MARVEX-48096 format. One record per residue (C-alpha): z, x, y; chain; residue in three letters. Coordinates in nm, 3 decimals. Example, Ala and Ser with C-alpha at 12.3 -4.5 7.8 and 13.67 -1.06 7.14 Angstrom:
// MARVEX-48096
REC       c3       c1       c2  chain  resn
REC    0.780    1.230   -0.450      A   ALA
REC    0.714    1.367   -0.106      A   SER
// end
This chain:
// MARVEX-48096
REC       c3       c1       c2  chain  resn
REC   -1.073   -1.423    3.182      A   MET
REC   -0.926   -1.613    2.889      A   ILE
REC   -1.012   -1.976    2.859      A   LYS
REC   -0.736   -2.233    2.828      A   PRO
REC   -0.596   -2.279    2.479      A   HIS
REC   -0.678   -2.613    2.325      A   ASN
REC   -0.435   -2.753    2.073      A   LYS
REC   -0.537   -2.893    1.740      A   THR
REC   -0.260   -3.000    1.504      A   GLU
REC   -0.027   -2.762    1.682      A   GLY
REC   -0.251   -2.459    1.625      A   LEU
REC   -0.467   -2.259    1.861      A   LEU
REC   -0.840   -2.333    1.870      A   GLU
REC   -0.985   -1.987    1.793      A   PRO
REC   -1.335   -2.063    1.916      A   THR
REC   -1.200   -2.097    2.269      A   ASP
REC   -1.072   -1.741    2.289      A   VAL
REC   -1.291   -1.517    2.070      A   ILE
REC   -1.662   -1.479    2.001      A   SER
REC   -1.835   -1.492    1.663      A   ASN
REC   -1.946   -1.130    1.704      A   GLN
REC   -1.586   -1.015    1.717      A   ILE
REC   -1.500   -1.229    1.417      A   ARG
REC   -1.779   -1.061    1.218      A   TYR
REC   -1.644   -0.719    1.316      A   VAL
REC   -1.296   -0.824    1.205      A   VAL
REC   -1.441   -0.947    0.874      A   ALA
REC   -1.610   -0.609    0.830      A   GLY
REC   -1.282   -0.428    0.895      A   VAL
REC   -1.110   -0.647    0.637      A   TYR
REC   -1.384   -0.568    0.387      A   ALA
REC   -1.343   -0.196    0.453      A   LEU
REC   -0.966   -0.221    0.416      A   LEU
REC   -1.003   -0.413    0.091      A   THR
REC   -1.241   -0.165   -0.071      A   VAL
REC   -1.049    0.139    0.051      A   THR
REC   -0.704    0.011   -0.046      A   ALA
REC   -0.816   -0.092   -0.395      A   ILE
REC   -1.009    0.231   -0.448      A   SER
REC   -0.711    0.447   -0.349      A   LEU
REC   -0.430    0.252   -0.510      A   ASN
REC   -0.598    0.171   -0.843      A   THR
REC   -0.620    0.540   -0.956      A   PRO
REC   -0.258    0.581   -0.850      A   VAL
REC   -0.146    0.289   -1.068      A   LEU
REC   -0.358    0.398   -1.365      A   ILE
REC   -0.228    0.755   -1.347      A   THR
REC    0.129    0.635   -1.318      A   PHE
REC    0.097    0.405   -1.618      A   ILE
REC   -0.071    0.670   -1.836      A   ARG
REC    0.159    0.961   -1.749      A   ASP
REC    0.523    0.887   -1.831      A   LYS
REC    0.636    1.222   -1.688      A   SER
REC    0.563    1.089   -1.339      A   LEU
REC    0.817    0.810   -1.368      A   ARG
REC    1.101    0.990   -1.196      A   THR
REC    1.341    0.817   -0.960      A   ASN
REC    1.150    0.882   -0.640      A   SER
REC    0.816    0.816   -0.807      A   ASN
REC    0.932    0.476   -0.926      A   ARG
REC    0.983    0.377   -0.565      A   LEU
REC    0.640    0.514   -0.482      A   ILE
REC    0.487    0.325   -0.773      A   PHE
REC    0.642    0.005   -0.642      A   SER
REC    0.493    0.078   -0.298      A   ILE
REC    0.151    0.133   -0.457      A   ALA
REC    0.180   -0.201   -0.638      A   VAL
REC    0.258   -0.370   -0.307      A   GLY
REC   -0.036   -0.203   -0.133      A   ASP
REC   -0.271   -0.302   -0.417      A   TRP
REC   -0.151   -0.663   -0.410      A   LEU
REC   -0.197   -0.665   -0.032      A   HIS
REC   -0.562   -0.575   -0.075      A   ALA
REC   -0.618   -0.824   -0.357      A   VAL
REC   -0.418   -1.127   -0.244      A   LEU
REC   -0.444   -1.115    0.136      A   ALA
REC   -0.737   -0.918    0.273      A   PHE
REC   -1.012   -1.126    0.103      A   PRO
REC   -0.896   -1.434    0.295      A   PHE
REC   -0.937   -1.241    0.618      A   GLY
REC   -1.295   -1.163    0.518      A   ILE
REC   -1.383   -1.522    0.431      A   VAL
REC   -1.221   -1.688    0.731      A   SER
REC   -1.374   -1.454    0.988      A   ASN
REC   -1.717   -1.419    0.825      A   ALA
REC   -1.753   -1.797    0.797      A   SER
REC   -1.653   -1.849    1.159      A   GLY
REC   -1.467   -2.160    1.049      A   ASN
REC   -1.125   -2.161    1.215      A   TRP
REC   -1.012   -2.453    1.001      A   ARG
REC   -1.001   -2.216    0.702      A   VAL
REC   -0.722   -2.027    0.872      A   MET
REC   -0.562   -2.341    1.015      A   ALA
REC   -0.509   -2.491    0.669      A   SER
REC   -0.265   -2.399    0.395      A   GLY
REC   -0.464   -2.079    0.341      A   ILE
REC   -0.336   -1.958    0.678      A   CYS
REC    0.021   -2.001    0.560      A   LYS
REC   -0.053   -1.830    0.229      A   TRP
REC   -0.215   -1.533    0.403      A   TYR
REC    0.074   -1.502    0.649      A   ALA
REC    0.337   -1.541    0.375      A   PHE
REC    0.193   -1.285    0.133      A   ILE
REC    0.127   -1.037    0.414      A   THR
REC    0.479   -1.077    0.552      A   THR
REC    0.640   -1.058    0.208      A   PHE
REC    0.457   -0.742    0.100      A   LEU
REC    0.494   -0.573    0.439      A   SER
REC    0.868   -0.639    0.450      A   PHE
REC    0.910   -0.512    0.095      A   GLY
REC    0.712   -0.193    0.152      A   ILE
REC    0.904   -0.117    0.472      A   MET
REC    1.232   -0.146    0.284      A   LEU
REC    1.096    0.083    0.012      A   HIS
REC    1.026    0.354    0.268      A   HIS
REC    1.384    0.342    0.391      A   ALA
REC    1.523    0.334    0.037      A   THR
REC    1.314    0.635   -0.059      A   PHE
REC    1.466    0.832    0.228      A   ALA
REC    1.820    0.724    0.135      A   ILE
REC    1.765    0.809   -0.234      A   GLU
REC    1.643    1.158   -0.146      A   ARG
REC    1.942    1.210    0.082      A   ALA
REC    2.185    1.105   -0.192      A   MET
REC    2.032    1.334   -0.454      A   VAL
REC    1.982    1.639   -0.233      A   ILE
REC    2.281    1.621   -0.001      A   ASN
REC    2.548    1.477   -0.227      A   TYR
REC    2.433    1.613   -0.563      A   ALA
REC    2.426    1.267   -0.720      A   VAL
REC    2.342    1.273   -1.090      A   GLU
REC    1.986    1.148   -1.153      A   PRO
REC    2.104    0.925   -1.438      A   SER
REC    2.345    0.736   -1.212      A   SER
REC    2.074    0.696   -0.951      A   VAL
REC    1.829    0.568   -1.213      A   THR
REC    2.049    0.275   -1.316      A   LYS
REC    2.110    0.162   -0.961      A   ASN
REC    1.754    0.227   -0.848      A   LEU
REC    1.606   -0.029   -1.085      A   ASP
REC    1.835   -0.295   -0.942      A   TYR
REC    1.766   -0.168   -0.589      A   ALA
REC    1.389   -0.209   -0.626      A   ILE
REC    1.433   -0.561   -0.758      A   PHE
REC    1.675   -0.637   -0.476      A   GLY
REC    1.435   -0.506   -0.212      A   LEU
REC    1.160   -0.741   -0.320      A   TRP
REC    1.403   -1.034   -0.345      A   CYS
REC    1.536   -0.967    0.005      A   PHE
REC    1.182   -0.945    0.144      A   ALA
REC    1.084   -1.265   -0.039      A   PHE
REC    1.384   -1.451    0.100      A   LEU
REC    1.304   -1.367    0.461      A   TRP
REC    0.934   -1.436    0.417      A   SER
REC    0.988   -1.790    0.287      A   ILE
REC    1.214   -1.897    0.574      A   PHE
REC    0.914   -1.985    0.799      A   PRO
REC    0.782   -2.210    0.522      A   LEU
REC    1.101   -2.415    0.531      A   PHE
REC    1.141   -2.457    0.905      A   GLY
REC    1.313   -2.142    1.029      A   TRP
REC    1.029   -2.020    1.255      A   SER
REC    0.675   -2.081    1.125      A   SER
REC    0.342   -1.922    1.038      A   TYR
REC    0.048   -1.974    1.275      A   ALA
REC   -0.287   -1.817    1.373      A   PRO
REC   -0.283   -1.522    1.611      A   GLU
REC   -0.540   -1.294    1.768      A   GLY
REC   -0.776   -1.579    1.854      A   GLY
REC   -0.745   -1.723    1.505      A   GLY
REC   -0.869   -1.410    1.327      A   THR
REC   -0.528   -1.352    1.169      A   LEU
REC   -0.225   -1.550    1.063      A   CYS
REC    0.133   -1.431    1.100      A   ALA
REC    0.480   -1.529    1.215      A   ILE
REC    0.468   -1.753    1.520      A   HIS
REC    0.581   -1.489    1.771      A   TRP
REC    0.516   -1.712    2.076      A   GLN
REC    0.763   -1.982    1.979      A   SER
REC    1.019   -2.057    2.251      A   SER
REC    1.261   -2.238    2.022      A   GLU
REC    1.601   -2.071    1.982      A   LEU
REC    1.604   -2.067    1.597      A   PRO
REC    1.261   -1.901    1.593      A   ALA
REC    1.374   -1.638    1.844      A   ILE
REC    1.684   -1.564    1.636      A   VAL
REC    1.465   -1.527    1.326      A   TYR
REC    1.234   -1.280    1.502      A   ILE
REC    1.527   -1.073    1.627      A   LEU
REC    1.672   -1.064    1.275      A   CYS
REC    1.353   -0.939    1.114      A   ILE
REC    1.315   -0.676    1.384      A   TYR
REC    1.657   -0.541    1.291      A   VAL
REC    1.619   -0.568    0.912      A   PHE
REC    1.255   -0.464    0.871      A   PHE
REC    1.172   -0.239    1.166      A   PHE
REC    1.464   -0.081    1.352      A   LEU
REC    1.683   -0.055    1.044      A   GLY
REC    1.427    0.127    0.825      A   PRO
REC    1.339    0.364    1.110      A   ILE
REC    1.703    0.456    1.165      A   ILE
REC    1.757    0.501    0.791      A   ALA
REC    1.453    0.726    0.752      A   MET
REC    1.520    0.942    1.056      A   VAL
REC    1.888    0.984    0.971      A   THR
REC    1.832    1.057    0.601      A   SER
REC    1.556    1.309    0.646      A   PHE
REC    1.732    1.481    0.934      A   PHE
REC    2.033    1.519    0.705      A   LEU
REC    1.809    1.657    0.428      A   ILE
REC    1.653    1.903    0.671      A   TYR
REC    1.994    2.025    0.784      A   GLN
REC    2.119    2.075    0.428      A   ILE
REC    1.805    2.261    0.316      A   VAL
REC    1.823    2.476    0.627      A   LYS
REC    2.183    2.562    0.544      A   LYS
REC    2.083    2.645    0.185      A   MET
REC    1.812    2.873    0.314      A   SER
REC    2.057    3.057    0.538      A   LYS
REC    2.309    3.098    0.255      A   ASN
REC    2.038    3.233    0.024      A   ALA
REC    1.930    3.480    0.292      A   HIS
REC    2.287    3.603    0.343      A   ASP
REC    2.355    3.642   -0.030      A   MET
REC    2.026    3.783   -0.165      A   TRP
REC    1.838    3.915    0.133      A   GLY
REC    1.510    3.840    0.305      A   GLU
REC    1.271    3.911    0.017      A   ALA
REC    1.479    3.769   -0.267      A   ALA
REC    1.320    3.494   -0.475      A   ALA
REC    1.597    3.241   -0.405      A   PRO
REC    1.552    3.299   -0.033      A   THR
REC    1.178    3.247   -0.049      A   LEU
REC    1.218    2.936   -0.261      A   GLU
REC    1.470    2.793   -0.017      A   ALA
REC    1.243    2.861    0.278      A   VAL
REC    0.949    2.696    0.103      A   VAL
REC    1.167    2.395    0.014      A   ALA
REC    1.278    2.372    0.376      A   GLU
REC    0.918    2.365    0.496      A   GLY
REC    0.814    2.102    0.243      A   LYS
REC    1.110    1.879    0.320      A   THR
REC    1.055    1.907    0.694      A   ALA
REC    0.687    1.827    0.652      A   ARG
REC    0.758    1.529    0.429      A   MET
REC    1.019    1.396    0.671      A   ALA
REC    0.777    1.425    0.960      A   PHE
REC    0.485    1.262    0.778      A   ILE
REC    0.688    0.971    0.642      A   MET
REC    0.864    0.892    0.970      A   SER
REC    0.561    0.946    1.189      A   PHE
REC    0.319    0.741    0.979      A   CYS
REC    0.560    0.452    0.942      A   PHE
REC    0.624    0.437    1.317      A   ILE
REC    0.261    0.510    1.401      A   PHE
REC    0.129    0.221    1.190      A   ALA
REC    0.376   -0.051    1.281      A   TRP
REC    0.502    0.021    1.632      A   THR
REC    0.191   -0.107    1.817      A   PRO
REC    0.205   -0.440    1.634      A   TYR
REC    0.582   -0.464    1.675      A   ALA
REC    0.558   -0.398    2.049      A   VAL
REC    0.276   -0.650    2.105      A   VAL
REC    0.451   -0.916    1.897      A   SER
REC    0.781   -0.867    2.079      A   LEU
REC    0.600   -0.881    2.412      A   TYR
REC    0.430   -1.205    2.305      A   ALA
REC    0.771   -1.352    2.233      A   MET
REC    0.916   -1.248    2.570      A   ILE
REC    0.614   -1.300    2.798      A   ALA
REC    0.353   -1.573    2.815      A   LYS
REC    0.101   -1.538    2.529      A   PRO
REC   -0.185   -1.643    2.761      A   GLU
REC   -0.172   -1.306    2.939      A   ILE
REC   -0.235   -1.111    2.616      A   ILE
REC   -0.611   -1.059    2.555      A   PRO
REC   -0.723   -1.150    2.202      A   PRO
REC   -0.835   -0.795    2.124      A   LEU
REC   -0.492   -0.661    2.219      A   VAL
REC   -0.345   -0.897    1.960      A   ALA
REC   -0.606   -0.820    1.693      A   ILE
REC   -0.622   -0.439    1.694      A   LEU
REC   -0.250   -0.362    1.635      A   PRO
REC   -0.236   -0.612    1.347      A   ALA
REC   -0.540   -0.459    1.176      A   LEU
REC   -0.411   -0.108    1.237      A   PHE
REC   -0.076   -0.192    1.077      A   ALA
REC   -0.257   -0.317    0.766      A   LYS
REC   -0.431    0.019    0.732      A   SER
REC   -0.100    0.150    0.592      A   ALA
REC   -0.213    0.012    0.257      A   SER
REC   -0.493    0.267    0.259      A   CYS
REC   -0.318    0.590    0.352      A   TYR
REC    0.011    0.533    0.173      A   ASN
REC   -0.138    0.669   -0.154      A   PRO
REC   -0.255    0.982    0.027      A   ILE
REC    0.079    1.041    0.196      A   ILE
REC    0.308    0.971   -0.097      A   TYR
REC    0.102    1.105   -0.386      A   PHE
REC   -0.170    1.349   -0.296      A   PHE
REC    0.081    1.588   -0.136      A   LEU
REC    0.243    1.634   -0.480      A   PHE
REC    0.081    1.890   -0.707      A   LYS
REC    0.216    1.728   -1.024      A   LYS
REC    0.042    1.403   -0.942      A   PHE
REC   -0.283    1.580   -0.854      A   ARG
REC   -0.279    1.757   -1.189      A   ASP
REC   -0.206    1.432   -1.371      A   SER
REC   -0.479    1.251   -1.177      A   LEU
REC   -0.735    1.518   -1.266      A   ARG
REC   -0.632    1.498   -1.631      A   GLN
REC   -0.661    1.118   -1.626      A   THR
REC   -1.006    1.133   -1.467      A   VAL
REC   -1.120    1.393   -1.724      A   ARG
REC   -0.997    1.178   -2.012      A   GLU
REC   -1.161    0.865   -1.879      A   LEU
REC   -1.487    1.048   -1.812      A   CYS
REC   -1.478    1.209   -2.158      A   ALA
REC   -1.420    0.870   -2.318      A   ARG
REC   -1.701    0.712   -2.118      A   PHE
REC   -1.943    0.996   -2.183      A   MET
REC   -1.846    0.998   -2.549      A   GLY
REC   -1.927    0.629   -2.583      A   GLN
REC   -2.251    0.678   -2.394      A   GLU
REC   -2.348    0.973   -2.616      A   THR
REC   -2.258    0.778   -2.932      A   THR
REC   -2.468    0.485   -2.815      A   GLY
REC   -2.768    0.707   -2.749      A   ALA
REC   -2.732    0.878   -3.087      A   ALA
REC   -2.715    0.543   -3.267      A   ASN
REC   -3.028    0.430   -3.085      A   ALA
REC   -3.213    0.744   -3.197      A   ASN
REC   -3.099    0.687   -3.554      A   VAL
REC   -3.229    0.330   -3.551      A   GLU
REC   -3.561    0.453   -3.412      A   LEU
REC   -3.594    0.699   -3.700      A   ILE
REC   -3.496    0.432   -3.952      A   VAL
REC   -3.760    0.198   -3.811      A   THR
REC   -4.025    0.465   -3.842      A   SER
REC   -3.926    0.530   -4.200      A   LEU
REC   -3.950    0.159   -4.277      A   SER
REC   -4.328    0.188   -4.296      A   THR
REC   -4.288    0.397   -4.610      A   ASP
REC   -4.038    0.245   -4.853      A   ASP
REC   -4.034    0.521   -5.110      A   THR
REC   -3.713    0.592   -5.297      A   ASN
REC   -3.660    0.911   -5.096      A   GLU
REC   -3.700    0.731   -4.765      A   ASN
REC   -3.459    0.457   -4.874      A   LYS
REC   -3.197    0.721   -4.947      A   LYS
REC   -3.263    0.887   -4.609      A   THR
REC   -3.227    0.558   -4.420      A   LYS
REC   -2.900    0.487   -4.598      A   SER
REC   -2.757    0.830   -4.504      A   ARG
REC   -2.869    0.790   -4.140      A   LEU
REC   -2.703    0.449   -4.103      A   ARG
REC   -2.379    0.579   -4.256      A   GLU
REC   -2.375    0.879   -4.021      A   SER
REC   -2.433    0.659   -3.715      A   SER
REC   -2.112    0.454   -3.765      A   CYS
// end
């Protein structure tokens, strides 16, 4: 049974609806998400920056997604740890609540749009034989435009069109889904169309079109060169990879965000008092886990990236081990020089000089 919601400065009093034990668990989940997201996305960014051959059209979109996931873990998740671990609801009820909700909304909107744009870009290149150079010019502007569009819609609640408020018993902050005001309802419906239904339709349509074209190419190759011909086998392999990629991208996007979207929409339509706090908390945390598995989905399925990542790790390890070895060698040289200092003969002076020169 949920206790009545007390109001303090227009915000829910979290201590009335959730226990400290649950808040500590939520803080632990935030900590796990932070460490995992940073650990997975940092190697992606480093590899991308070091290897210029990875900066193809599609990979630039993926790099932008990785930047968004990394910023999510750095700029948002730590506040979830602090507010829930401290058990002080006023941390989330202050301006920090609005910052957390704004940066989470902004990055989530932008990443969702990137997923849809990636699908559309692949469809244009594969289905319509668009020249990569023409796509490259427009893609740079498209990426900038995606972030600007996401930023625009995420700042509206800060200026009065809807608002940001605590949710899930005060463990999280997000768009005020429970608002009954008409402008706020219109805003929520708009973002559902632009940042949820729209991207899903774009992804499903684009990848279905890609699948159909690749399937047709496979059939044509089979008719022209036969079952065992190399072009036929290559077409079949391409068909399988494209179908798998389409399934993984669409499924993971829907799988991560649909529970939160459904609960939030239900909170807008029904009375929020009938939604248990845990039902509000779990979908929101699960949606944020997308920052952790996006690198796996979009990068580790590509052999070229795996090879580049291994090369980057080898180079970094070689550099680190080389510095460590050099440091140890210099220490041994100084030890020998010190031992020779007890005997300052001309021969030993020459030996010490040669050792110090060789240690540089």
